C-alpha positions as CSV (number, residue, x, y, z in Angstrom):
1,M,-26.3,16.4,44.7
2,F,-24.6,15.9,41.4
3,G,-27.4,17.4,39.6
4,D,-27.4,20.5,41.7
5,F,-23.4,20.6,40.9
6,F,-24.0,20.4,37.3
7,N,-26.5,22.9,37.3
8,I,-24.2,25.5,39.2
9,I,-21.7,25.0,36.3
10,K,-24.4,25.2,33.6
11,N,-25.8,28.6,35.0
12,F,-22.3,29.9,35.8
13,F,-21.3,29.5,32.0
14,E,-24.9,30.8,30.9
15,D,-24.6,34.0,32.9
16,N,-20.7,34.7,32.3
17,L,-20.2,35.5,28.8
18,V,-16.3,35.7,29.2
19,A,-16.2,32.3,30.8
20,R,-18.1,30.7,28.1
21,M,-16.1,32.6,25.2
22,I,-12.9,30.9,27.0
23,L,-14.4,27.5,27.3
24,D,-15.7,27.6,23.8
25,G,-12.3,28.3,22.4
26,W,-10.6,26.0,24.5
27,L,-12.5,23.1,23.5
28,T,-12.3,24.0,19.8
29,L,-8.4,24.2,20.0
30,I,-8.5,20.8,21.7
31,I,-10.5,18.9,18.9
32,I,-8.2,20.6,16.3
33,S,-5.0,19.6,18.2
34,V,-6.3,16.0,18.6
35,L,-7.2,15.6,14.9
36,V,-3.9,17.0,13.9
37,L,-2.0,14.6,16.2
38,S,-4.4,11.7,15.1
39,A,-3.3,12.1,11.4
40,L,0.2,12.2,12.2
41,K,0.8,9.7,14.9
42,I,-2.1,7.7,15.7
43,R,-2.5,4.1,14.1
44,K,-3.4,1.7,17.0
45,A,-7.0,0.8,18.2
46,L,-6.4,1.3,21.7
47,N,-5.3,4.9,20.9
48,L,-8.3,5.5,18.6
49,I,-10.7,4.2,21.3
50,I,-9.1,7.0,23.8
51,I,-9.4,9.7,21.2
52,G,-12.9,8.6,20.4
53,L,-13.8,8.8,24.0
54,I,-12.3,12.6,24.4
55,I,-14.2,13.6,21.3
56,I,-17.6,12.2,22.5
57,V,-17.0,13.6,26.1
58,F,-16.2,17.1,24.8
59,Y,-19.0,17.0,22.2
60,L,-21.7,16.3,25.0
61,V,-20.2,19.1,27.0
62,S,-20.4,21.7,24.1
63,K,-23.9,20.3,23.5
64,W,-24.8,20.7,27.0
65,L,-23.8,24.2,27.2
66,D,-24.8,25.0,23.7
67,L,-21.3,26.5,22.6
68,S,-21.8,28.4,19.5
69,V,-18.3,27.6,18.1
70,A,-17.3,24.3,19.6
71,K,-20.7,22.5,19.1
72,P,-20.8,22.4,15.4
73,I,-17.3,21.5,15.1
74,Y,-17.7,18.6,17.6
75,T,-20.6,17.3,15.7
76,I,-18.6,17.1,12.4
77,A,-15.6,15.6,14.4
78,V,-17.7,12.8,15.5
79,G,-18.6,11.8,12.0
80,C,-15.1,12.2,10.7
81,Y,-13.9,10.2,13.7
82,I,-15.7,7.3,12.6
83,T,-14.6,7.7,9.1
84,I,-10.9,8.0,9.8
85,A,-10.9,5.2,12.4
86,V,-12.4,2.9,9.8
87,I,-9.6,3.9,7.2
88,I,-6.8,3.5,9.8
89,L,-8.0,0.3,11.1
90,A,-8.6,-1.2,7.6
91,P,-5.5,-3.2,7.5
92,E,-6.1,-4.8,11.0
93,L,-9.9,-5.7,10.0
94,R,-8.6,-7.3,6.9
95,K,-6.3,-9.5,8.9
96,I,-9.3,-10.5,11.2
97,M,-11.3,-11.3,7.9
98,E,-8.5,-13.5,6.8
99,V,-8.1,-15.8,9.7
100,Q,-9.8,-19.3,9.1
101,P,-9.9,-21.5,12.0
102,K,-9.8,-25.1,11.0
103,S,-13.0,-27.3,11.8
104,S,-12.7,-30.0,14.3
105,D,-11.8,-32.8,11.8
106,Q,-8.9,-30.7,10.6
107,Q,-7.9,-30.2,13.7
108,K,-7.8,-33.8,14.9
109,A,-6.0,-34.7,11.9
110,L,-3.0,-32.4,13.2
111,V,-2.9,-34.0,16.6
112,V,0.7,-35.5,15.3
113,S,2.7,-32.5,14.4
114,S,5.8,-32.2,12.6
115,T,8.2,-35.1,13.3
116,Q,11.5,-34.6,14.7
117,A,13.2,-35.6,11.4
118,T,11.3,-32.6,9.9
119,I,12.3,-30.1,12.4
120,E,15.8,-31.3,12.0
121,A,15.8,-31.2,8.2
122,V,14.2,-27.7,8.3
123,T,16.9,-26.7,10.8
124,E,19.9,-27.8,8.5
125,A,18.5,-26.0,5.7
126,V,18.0,-22.9,7.6
127,F,21.6,-22.5,8.9
128,N,23.1,-23.6,5.7
129,M,21.2,-20.8,4.0
130,A,22.1,-18.5,6.8
131,S,26.0,-19.2,6.2
132,L,25.4,-18.1,2.9
133,K,23.0,-15.3,3.5
134,V,20.1,-16.8,1.3
135,G,16.9,-15.2,2.4
136,A,14.2,-17.4,3.5
137,L,10.5,-17.6,5.1
138,I,9.3,-20.9,6.3
139,T,6.0,-21.0,8.1
140,F,4.5,-23.9,10.2
141,E,0.9,-24.0,10.1
142,Q,-0.9,-25.0,13.4
143,H,-4.5,-24.8,14.3
144,Y,-5.4,-21.6,12.4
145,S,-5.6,-22.7,8.5
146,L,-3.2,-21.0,6.1
147,Q,-5.1,-22.2,3.1
148,Q,-5.9,-18.8,2.1
149,Y,-2.2,-18.1,1.4
150,A,-1.4,-21.3,0.0
151,E,-4.3,-21.0,-2.6
152,R,-2.5,-17.9,-4.0
153,A,0.9,-19.6,-3.8
154,I,2.8,-22.3,-6.0
155,S,1.4,-25.8,-4.7
156,L,4.0,-28.3,-4.0
157,N,2.7,-30.9,-1.7
158,A,6.2,-32.5,-1.2
159,D,7.9,-34.1,1.7
160,V,10.0,-31.8,3.8
161,S,13.7,-32.1,3.2
162,R,16.8,-30.1,3.5
163,E,17.6,-30.1,-0.1
164,L,14.1,-28.9,-1.6
165,L,14.1,-26.2,1.1
166,E,17.5,-25.0,-0.2
167,Q,16.5,-25.4,-3.9
168,I,13.4,-23.2,-3.2
169,F,15.3,-20.3,-1.6
170,I,18.3,-20.2,-3.9
171,K,18.6,-16.7,-5.3
172,D,18.0,-17.7,-9.0
173,S,15.0,-19.9,-8.1
174,P,11.6,-18.4,-9.5
175,L,10.4,-19.5,-5.9
176,H,12.8,-17.6,-3.8
177,D,10.4,-14.6,-2.9
178,G,7.6,-15.4,-0.6
179,G,7.3,-17.8,2.0
180,V,7.1,-21.9,2.2
181,I,4.2,-23.3,4.2
182,I,4.6,-26.5,6.1
183,R,1.8,-28.4,7.2
184,G,2.7,-31.4,9.4
185,N,5.7,-33.1,7.5
186,K,4.6,-31.6,3.9
187,I,5.6,-28.6,2.0
188,V,2.2,-27.3,0.9
189,C,3.2,-24.5,-1.2
190,A,6.1,-22.1,-2.0
191,A,6.1,-18.2,-3.0
192,A,3.1,-17.6,-0.4
193,Y,2.8,-13.7,0.3
194,Y,1.5,-12.7,3.9
195,T,0.1,-9.2,4.9
196,L,2.8,-7.3,6.7
197,T,2.7,-6.0,10.2
198,Q,1.6,-2.7,11.0
199,V,3.6,-2.3,14.0
200,D,6.3,0.3,13.9
201,L,9.7,-1.6,13.6
202,D,13.3,-0.5,13.0
203,K,13.8,0.7,9.5
204,T,16.3,-1.9,9.0
205,I,13.8,-4.5,9.1
206,G,12.8,-5.8,5.9
207,S,9.8,-6.9,4.2
208,R,10.4,-10.7,4.7
209,H,10.5,-10.1,8.7
210,R,7.5,-7.8,8.4
211,A,5.7,-10.5,6.8
212,G,6.7,-13.3,9.2
213,I,5.7,-11.0,12.1
214,G,2.4,-10.2,10.3
215,V,1.3,-13.9,9.7
216,S,2.0,-14.5,13.2
217,E,0.0,-11.8,14.7
218,I,-3.4,-13.3,13.2
219,T,-2.7,-17.0,13.2
220,D,-0.9,-19.4,15.7
221,S,1.7,-20.2,13.1
222,L,5.3,-20.1,13.7
223,T,7.6,-18.6,11.0
224,I,11.4,-18.8,10.6
225,I,13.2,-16.1,9.0
226,V,16.6,-16.0,7.4
227,S,17.8,-12.5,6.8
228,E,19.4,-12.0,3.3
229,E,21.5,-9.2,4.2
230,T,23.1,-10.4,7.6
231,G,22.5,-14.3,7.6
232,D,20.5,-14.0,10.9
233,V,18.0,-16.3,12.0
234,H,14.7,-15.3,13.8
235,V,11.6,-17.0,14.7
236,A,8.2,-15.0,14.5
237,N,5.4,-16.2,17.0
238,S,2.5,-14.5,18.3
239,G,3.6,-11.0,16.8
240,F,7.2,-11.4,18.4
241,M,10.5,-12.0,16.9
242,K,13.1,-14.2,18.7
243,S,16.9,-14.6,17.7
244,M,18.1,-18.0,17.0
245,N,21.9,-18.2,17.5
246,N,22.5,-22.1,16.6
247,K,21.0,-25.2,15.3
248,N,20.2,-26.5,19.0
249,E,18.5,-23.6,19.9
250,L,16.3,-23.7,17.0
251,I,15.6,-27.5,17.3
252,E,14.7,-27.1,21.0
253,Y,12.3,-24.2,20.1
254,L,10.6,-25.9,17.4
255,S,10.2,-29.2,19.4
256,T,8.8,-27.4,22.3
257,Y,6.5,-25.2,20.1
258,L,5.4,-27.7,17.6
259,G,4.4,-30.3,20.6
260,K,5.0,-33.9,20.8
261,T,7.1,-35.4,17.8
262,I,7.4,-38.7,16.7
263,A,10.7,-40.2,15.0
């Protein structure tokens, strides 16, 4: 049944030169429009998949009907699409390559997470810096290792304390830029730099917030961000950013997220 239907369509276009020219021009116009829109707008994997399916379907139609103009254009478009997709998705592919799940032995070592004392020390430091509009980026490592960032940062391996965190992020400190990575109750390193998120955000959101969101997109880490411009406090987790309005809210959030704590 469907075979007869397709044969009727094919025979119609083979016998009707005007209809064939119209379809040929229409398919050519579509591919040009899609490629232009792709260059201007498309950045996400789902959209790229949809565009790829459209190109492949129209390529098969043009090949099936042997359209003289559209067929060679769509043949080139398929090859160009693969190249463009790889270029556009390069940052996302790099993020995937950077993720390093911990071994079972490493995960067992983190059964006890950050203590309540650590959470409270971090919270005190965060809101002290917020009141002075001192920018900060503090990341809690969880099951996915952040060692690849720590290796390129300044190693500290120091106990978490309010005083140390405030000294790290003070504006004249050489460690001010970049982030601090906390593993359990230790400050592993300072001046760590993360891959920025590729999500389209408000132009007012700076690189510190984009870095915090970026690392949360590819790991299960939690990052606290203090804005240098406004003093606002946010937490980035799983690619989303949530505002923290006071100390109690942040302590409750950290205590819940970081699991069972001990004094």
